[in-house]
C-alpha positions in Angstrom: -41.6 -25.7 4.2 -40.3 -22.1 3.9 -40.8 -19.7 6.7 -41.4 -16.2 5.4 -41.5 -13.1 7.6 -41.2 -9.4 6.9 -39.0 -7.1 8.9 -40.7 -4.8 11.4 -41.9 -1.5 10.1 -38.8 0.7 9.9 -40.1 3.7 11.8 -38.4 6.0 9.4 -35.0 4.7 10.5 -33.5 5.6 7.2 -36.1 7.7 5.4 -33.9 7.2 2.4 -31.5 9.9 3.7 -34.2 12.5 3.5 -35.5 15.2 5.8 -39.1 15.8 4.7 -38.9 15.8 1.0 -35.4 17.2 0.7 -32.4 14.9 0.5 -29.6 15.5 3.1 -26.4 16.3 1.3 -23.5 13.8 1.7 -21.4 16.5 3.2 -23.9 17.1 5.9 -24.3 13.4 6.7 -20.5 13.1 7.0 -20.3 16.2 9.2 -22.9 14.7 11.6 -21.0 11.4 11.9 -19.3 10.3 15.1 -15.5 10.8 14.8 -13.5 7.9 13.6 -9.9 6.9 14.3 -7.5 6.3 11.5 -5.4 3.3 10.3 -3.4 2.7 7.2 -3.2 -0.3 4.9 -0.1 -2.5 4.9 -0.8 -3.9 1.5 -3.2 -3.8 -1.5 -4.1 -6.0 -4.4 -3.6 -5.3 -8.1 -6.5 -3.5 -9.6 -9.3 -5.5 -11.1 -9.4 -5.7 -14.9 -12.5 -3.7 -15.5 -11.5 0.0 -15.7 -13.4 3.2 -15.4 -16.3 1.4 -13.6 -17.6 0.4 -10.2 -16.3 -3.2 -10.6 -14.4 -4.6 -7.6 -16.9 -5.5 -4.9 -16.3 -8.2 -2.2 -13.4 -10.2 -0.8 -13.1 -13.6 1.0 -10.0 -14.9 2.8 -8.4 -18.3 3.0 -5.8 -18.7 5.8 -2.9 -21.2 5.2 -2.4 -22.6 8.7 0.8 -24.3 7.6 2.3 -21.2 5.9 0.3 -18.1 6.9 2.1 -15.8 4.6 1.0 -18.0 1.7 -2.7 -17.3 2.5 -5.0 -16.2 -0.3 -7.7 -13.6 -1.0 -10.6 -14.2 -3.5 -12.2 -11.0 -4.8 -15.0 -10.2 -7.2 -14.9 -8.1 -10.3 -18.7 -7.9 -10.5 -18.6 -7.2 -14.2 -16.2 -10.0 -15.2 -15.4 -12.8 -12.7 -13.3 -13.9 -9.7 -9.7 -13.0 -8.9 -7.3 -14.9 -6.5 -4.6 -12.8 -4.9 -1.6 -13.6 -2.7 -0.9 -11.4 0.3 1.6 -9.6 -1.8 -1.4 -8.4 -3.8 -0.3 -10.1 -7.0 -2.9 -11.9 -9.1 -2.6 -15.6 -8.8 -5.6 -16.5 -10.9 -8.6 -15.1 -12.7 -11.7 -17.0 -13.7 -14.2 -15.5 -16.2 -17.4 -16.1 -14.2 -19.4 -13.1 -15.6 -21.4 -11.0 -13.2 -20.6 -12.3 -9.8 -21.3 -9.8 -7.0 -20.3 -11.1 -3.6 -18.1 -14.0 -2.5 -17.5 -16.2 0.5 -15.5 -19.4 1.2 -15.4 -22.4 3.5 -12.5 -24.7 4.2 -12.9 -28.4 5.0 -16.0 -29.0 2.8 -16.5 -32.3 1.1 -16.2 -31.6 -2.6 -16.5 -34.5 -5.1 -15.6 -36.9 -2.3 -12.6 -35.0 -1.1 -12.1 -32.3 1.6 -11.4 -28.9 0.1 -12.0 -25.1 -0.1 -15.5 -24.2 -1.4 -16.0 -20.8 -2.9 -19.5 -19.5 -3.4 -20.4 -16.3 -5.3 -23.8 -14.6 -5.9 -24.4 -14.9 -9.6 -26.5 -12.3 -11.3 -25.8 -13.1 -14.9 -29.6 -13.5 -15.1 -31.1 -10.6 -13.1 -34.5 -12.2 -12.6 -33.1 -15.6 -11.6 -30.5 -15.6 -8.8 -27.9 -18.4 -8.8 -25.1 -19.4 -6.4 -22.0 -20.2 -8.4 -19.7 -22.7 -6.7 -16.0 -23.2 -7.2 -13.1 -25.2 -5.7 -10.0 -23.3 -4.7 -6.8 -25.3 -5.0 -4.5 -23.9 -2.2 -1.3 -25.2 -3.8 -1.9 -23.6 -7.2 -4.3 -20.8 -6.2 -6.5 -21.9 -9.1 -10.3 -21.8 -9.1 -12.3 -24.6 -10.8 -16.0 -24.1 -11.5 -18.2 -26.8 -10.0 -21.6 -25.6 -11.1 -24.5 -23.4 -10.1 -27.5 -23.9 -7.8 -30.8 -22.0 -7.7 -30.9 -19.0 -5.4 -34.5 -17.9 -6.0 -36.4 -15.5 -8.1 -34.8 -12.1 -8.2 -31.4 -10.4 -8.6 -28.5 -12.0 -6.7 -26.6 -9.5 -4.5 -25.0 -10.7 -1.3 -23.8 -14.1 -0.1 -22.3 -15.7 2.9 -22.0 -19.3 4.2 -22.5 -21.0 7.5 -22.6 -24.5 8.8 -24.0 -26.5 11.8 -24.6 -30.1 12.7 -27.4 -30.3 10.1 -25.1 -29.3 7.2 -23.7 -26.4 5.1 -25.8 -23.4 4.0 -25.5 -20.5 1.7 -27.5 -17.3 2.5 -28.1 -15.5 -0.7 -29.3 -11.9 -0.3 -31.4 -10.7 -3.2 -31.4 -7.0 -4.1 -34.9 -6.5 -2.8 -34.1 -7.6 0.7 -35.1 -11.3 0.3 -32.7 -13.7 2.0 -32.9 -17.3 0.9 -31.2 -20.0 3.0 -30.0 -22.7 0.7 -28.8 -26.1 1.9 -25.8 -27.1 -0.1 -24.5 -30.5 -1.0 -21.2 -30.6 -2.9 -20.2 -34.2 -2.1 -21.3 -35.6 -5.5 -20.1 -34.9 -9.0 -22.6 -32.0 -9.4 -23.5 -29.7 -6.6 -27.1 -29.4 -5.5 -29.0 -26.8 -3.4 -32.4 -26.5 -1.8 -34.0 -23.4 -0.4 -35.1 -24.3 3.1 -36.1 -21.0 4.5 -36.8 -17.4 3.3 -36.2 -14.3 5.4 -37.1 -10.8 4.5 -35.9 -7.2 4.9 -37.9 -4.3 3.5 -35.4 -2.7 1.1 -32.2 -3.2 -0.8 -29.7 -5.3 1.2 -26.4 -6.9 0.4 -23.6 -7.6 2.9 -23.9 -10.6 5.2 -21.9 -12.8 7.5 -22.6 -15.9 9.7 -21.3 -16.6 13.1 -21.3 -20.4 13.3 -20.6 -20.4 17.1 -23.8 -18.6 18.0 -25.9 -19.5 14.9 -26.4 -15.9 14.0 -26.7 -14.3 10.6 -25.9 -10.6 10.2 -27.3 -8.6 7.2 -26.8 -5.0 6.2 -29.9 -3.3 4.8 -28.3 -0.4 3.0 -30.5 2.5 3.9 -31.8 1.1 7.2 -29.0 -0.5 9.2 -27.5 -3.7 10.5 -29.8 -6.7 11.4 -29.3 -10.1 12.9 -31.3 -13.3 12.4 -31.2 -16.8 13.8 -29.2 -18.7 11.3 -30.7 -22.1 12.0 -32.9 -23.5 9.3 -35.5 -24.3 12.0 -35.0 -21.0 13.9 -37.3 -18.0 14.2 -37.3 -15.7 11.3 -37.8 -12.4 13.1 -34.9 -9.9 12.6 -33.4 -7.9 15.3 -32.0 -4.4 14.5 -28.5 -4.0 15.9 -27.7 -0.5 14.5 -29.7 2.0 12.6 -28.1 3.9 9.7 -28.7 7.1 11.7 -26.0 9.2 10.1 -24.0 9.2 13.3 -22.3 5.8 14.1 -23.5 4.2 10.8 -23.9 6.4 7.7 -25.9 4.9 4.9 -25.2 3.0 2.8 -24.5 0.1 5.2 -22.6 -2.3 3.0 -20.1 -5.1 3.8 -20.3 -7.2 6.9 -17.5 -9.2 8.7 -17.1 -11.0 12.0 -14.1 -11.1 14.4 -14.9 -14.1 16.6 -13.3 -14.3 20.1 -13.8 -17.1 22.5 -17.0 -19.1 22.6 -19.4 -16.3 21.7 -17.7 -12.9 22.0 -15.9 -10.7 19.5 -17.1 -8.0 17.0 -19.2 -7.6 13.9 -17.9 -4.9 11.5 -20.0 -3.1 8.9 -18.9 -0.7 6.1 -20.3 2.8 6.7 -20.1 3.6 3.0 -21.6 7.0 3.3 -18.7 8.5 5.1 -15.9 6.1 4.1 -15.7 4.5 7.6 -16.1 1.1 9.3 -18.1 0.5 12.4 -17.5 -2.2 15.1 -20.2 -3.6 17.4 -19.7 -6.1 20.2 -21.3 -9.5 19.5 -22.2 -10.3 23.1 -24.6 -7.4 23.5 -24.7 -5.6 20.1 -23.1 -2.5 21.7 -21.4 0.1 19.6 -17.6 -0.1 20.1 -16.1 2.4 17.7 -15.4 3.6 14.1 -12.3 3.7 12.0 -11.2 4.8 8.5 -8.4 3.4 6.3 -6.6 6.6 5.3 -3.7 7.4 2.9 -0.3 6.3 4.1 2.5 4.5 2.2 -0.5 2.8 0.5 -3.6 4.7 -0.4 -6.7 4.5 1.8 -10.1 3.1 1.0 -13.3 5.0 0.1 -16.9 4.1 -0.7 -16.3 0.5 0.4 -18.7 -2.2 -0.7 -17.5 -5.6 0.6 -15.2 -6.3 3.6 -13.8 -9.4 5.1 -11.9 -10.1 8.3 -10.1 -13.2 9.7 -8.2 -13.5 12.9 -5.0 -15.5 13.3 -1.4 -15.4 12.0 -1.1 -14.2 8.4 2.7 -13.8 8.5 4.9 -10.8 9.6 2.8 -8.1 8.0 -0.5 -9.3 9.6 0.4 -11.3 12.7 -2.9 -11.0 14.5 -5.4 -11.1 11.6 -6.3 -9.6 8.3 -8.9 -7.1 7.3 -9.6 -6.6 3.6 -11.7 -3.8 2.2 -12.8 -3.0 -1.3 -11.6 0.5 -2.4 -14.2 2.3 -4.5 -11.7 4.9 -5.7 -8.1 3.8 -5.8 -6.8 7.0 -7.3 -6.3 6.9 -11.0 -6.3 3.1 -11.3 -9.2 0.6 -11.4 -10.7 -0.4 -8.1 -8.9 -2.9 -5.8 -8.8 -4.2 -2.3 -6.8 -2.8 0.6 -5.2 -5.0 3.3 -5.1 -3.8 6.9 -3.5 -5.5 10.0 -6.2 -6.4 12.6 -3.6 -5.4 15.2 -3.6 -1.8 13.9 -7.4 -1.7 14.2 -7.3 -3.1 17.7 -4.8 -0.5 18.8 -6.6 2.4 17.1 -9.9 1.5 18.7 -8.4 0.6 22.0 -10.1 -2.9 22.0 
């Protein structure tokens, strides 16, 4: 049985960036924002293949524990398919998957009887019928192999993230209208299967999400409203808790990508892209408290602006990223097509004084 609940009335938290009937200019929203510290990228990926368009969208990270510098990044060109990049930013593979919007991955998943890296993407090739497109990532060759698609519900697929617990593996597919379907995945056989076990609801357009398996919490960004968290358990309560409103100060609409920096048993940070003023905001997981804001500014490598998807993974990623890797989609990237910027977590920690 599906549990369905609507988010609480929004109490004009976002008001669609309006004051009365007049829209607040972007310049005013940025001017009112809390100051942000600056970091610079240490790397970037090659641009996606779709030029002159809003195309690059969301990244996922696989860490090679045996050879951290050989880790991989999977990124979406939401008009064409999936890229695999090395940490040097070079393209290692491209798979024509059509209109895939967001992406996530999980290592150690049983795929066709063998343990491997499962990649899941929100597939909106049919805008009225969301799908979850599933792939295997070969860490040796950096190649993606399509496994098949499972049903994600009625509506346009937008965001996606995966989580697991003792009961199994789940994909949370965020539909454009704020519906979130929790899908139990089974990839052990020749053909993957999925079953919607629960439906959650936010009131307006939503996209970015991330799951903290340690605490069984799901974090979702409702673009014009703010950052929410849910109980990620299939049997858990479906009522959302608002962590941060898109108030134009700490978080400037649109709230977009979401990523988690887990520390210890239940502490760490959740980061969200404050797209409206080209910044990123950190909140503490233990008490949802605001921690700070940062921007990725021009340095030896260009900065990032109007970011959609972000991803973060702690741990050793080689000499350039010894403490962890933060990846952000860059919505401008100067005269080239959009790409992804690579930032050392150590630099963010230092800038924010964490």
